C-alpha positions in Angstrom: -7.5 14.6 -2.3 -5.2 12.5 -4.5 -4.3 14.1 -7.3 -5.5 17.5 -6.3 -2.6 19.5 -6.8 -4.1 23.7 -6.6 -5.5 22.2 -2.9 -4.3 24.9 -0.7 -6.0 24.7 2.6 -8.3 22.5 4.3 -10.2 23.4 7.4 -11.6 21.0 10.4 -14.9 20.6 11.4 -16.6 18.6 14.2 -14.3 16.7 16.5 -11.2 16.4 14.6 -8.5 18.1 16.3 -5.7 20.3 15.0 -3.2 18.2 16.1 -4.3 15.1 14.6 -4.3 16.4 10.9 -1.3 17.4 8.7 -1.0 18.5 5.3 1.7 20.3 3.0 0.5 21.9 -0.3 3.8 20.9 -2.1 4.6 18.6 -4.6 4.6 15.6 -2.2 1.7 16.9 -0.4 0.7 13.8 2.0 -3.0 14.2 3.5 -3.3 12.3 6.7 -6.3 12.3 10.4 -4.7 11.1 13.2 -3.2 7.7 12.1 -4.4 7.2 9.0 -3.0 8.2 5.5 -6.0 9.9 3.6 -3.9 10.2 0.3 -1.6 12.8 -1.5 0.9 13.0 -4.1 3.9 11.3 -2.7 7.3 11.1 -3.9 9.0 8.5 -5.5 10.6 6.9 -2.0 7.6 8.2 -0.1 8.6 7.0 3.9 5.6 6.6 6.1 5.4 8.5 8.9 5.6 7.7 12.7 1.9 6.9 14.1 0.2 5.9 11.1 -1.5 2.9 11.8 -3.7 3.0 8.3 -2.9 3.9 4.4 -6.8 4.2 3.9 -8.3 2.6 0.7 -7.0 3.9 -2.6 -5.1 6.8 -0.8 -2.3 6.7 -3.7 -4.2 5.0 -6.6 -3.0 5.6 -9.9 0.1 7.5 -8.6 3.1 7.0 -11.0 5.0 8.7 -8.9 5.7 5.8 -6.3 8.6 3.8 -7.2 9.2 2.7 -3.5 8.2 2.5 -0.1 9.2 2.2 3.7 7.5 2.7 6.8 7.6 3.2 10.2 6.9 0.6 13.3 3.6 1.9 13.3 2.0 0.7 10.0 -0.3 -1.6 10.5 -2.8 -2.1 7.2 -2.3 -1.4 4.1 -6.1 -0.2 2.8 -8.2 -1.7 -0.1 -6.9 0.3 -3.4 -4.4 2.1 -1.6 -1.3 1.5 -4.4 -3.6 0.7 -7.0 -2.3 1.1 -10.4 0.5 2.6 -9.3 2.3 1.6 -12.2 6.2 2.7 -11.4 6.4 0.4 -8.3 9.2 -2.3 -9.5 9.7 -4.5 -5.9 8.2 -3.8 -2.3 9.1 -5.2 0.9 6.0 -5.8 2.8 7.3 -4.2 6.2 7.6 -6.3 9.4 4.6 -4.4 11.4 1.5 -4.7 8.4 -0.9 -7.5 9.5 -3.2 -6.9 6.6 -3.3 -6.1 3.0 -6.2 -5.1 1.5 -8.1 -6.5 -1.4 -6.7 -4.8 -5.1 -4.1 -3.2 -3.0 -1.6 -3.6 -5.9 -3.5 -4.3 -8.4 -2.8 -3.3 -11.7 0.8 -2.0 -10.4 2.0 -3.4 -14.2 6.1 -2.7 -13.3 6.1 -4.5 -10.2 8.5 -7.5 -10.6 9.2 -8.8 -6.8 7.2 -8.6 -3.7 8.6 -9.9 0.1 5.9 -10.1 2.7 7.5 -10.8 6.0 6.0 -12.7 9.3 3.9 -10.1 10.5 1.1 -10.2 7.9 -1.8 -12.6 8.3 -3.9 -11.7 5.6 -4.1 -10.9 1.8 -7.1 -9.3 0.2 -8.8 -10.8 -2.6 -7.2 -9.5 -5.8 -4.3 -7.6 -3.9 -1.7 -8.0 -6.9 -4.3 -8.7 -9.6 -2.9 -8.0 -12.9 0.8 -6.9 -12.0 2.0 -8.5 -15.0 5.4 -8.1 -14.4 5.3 -9.8 -11.3 8.4 -13.0 -11.5 8.8 -13.6 -7.6 6.6 -13.5 -4.2 7.8 -14.7 -0.9 4.9 -15.3 1.9 6.0 -15.2 5.1 5.7 -18.0 7.3 2.4 -17.0 9.4 -0.1 -16.1 6.9 -3.6 -17.3 7.3 -5.3 -16.4 4.4 -4.7 -15.4 0.6 -7.8 -14.3 -1.2 -9.2 -15.3 -4.1 -7.6 -14.4 -7.7 -4.7 -12.5 -5.2 -2.2 -13.0 -7.6 -3.9 -13.7 -11.0 -2.7 -12.3 -14.6 0.0 -12.1 -13.1 1.7 -13.8 -16.4 5.1 -13.6 -15.6 5.3 -14.9 -12.1 8.1 -18.0 -11.8 8.3 -18.2 -8.0 5.9 -18.3 -5.5 6.7 -19.3 -1.8 3.9 -20.4 -0.1 4.1 -21.5 3.4 2.6 -25.1 4.8 -0.3 -23.9 6.5 -2.1 -22.1 3.7 -4.4 -25.3 2.0 
């Protein structure tokens, strides 16, 4: 559904309960199913609702509205390509509740300048911040276990990255 601003209704089918489905057809429509955000046209200062545990793969890909996002304490996973080419994002603090950042999650966010990843994050997927050409600083949390290959490749302005001792 991302980018489909003419969508005005959705019908449920199968075992999906109406209580687990949320949809708005206004300018800042967000589509979620249970605890997963599927996508939508998020506003500039997008906030994740309580109860959401995952931002689905490519949910906000190429959404130029998003400048920053904040979450509730329930968010655990930022899916693969979730914010792919969200070119207006400037800085990110990965919330304390998140444990996993999917591959290509922030790939191509060309205006992203700084990333702070708190201690709850255990893994960063392959190419998660690939080609973030204005990224200058990254700080990884102390509990990180794995960083995928090319996670920070082609970050041409990267000046500083703080890596905990346990990463080899």
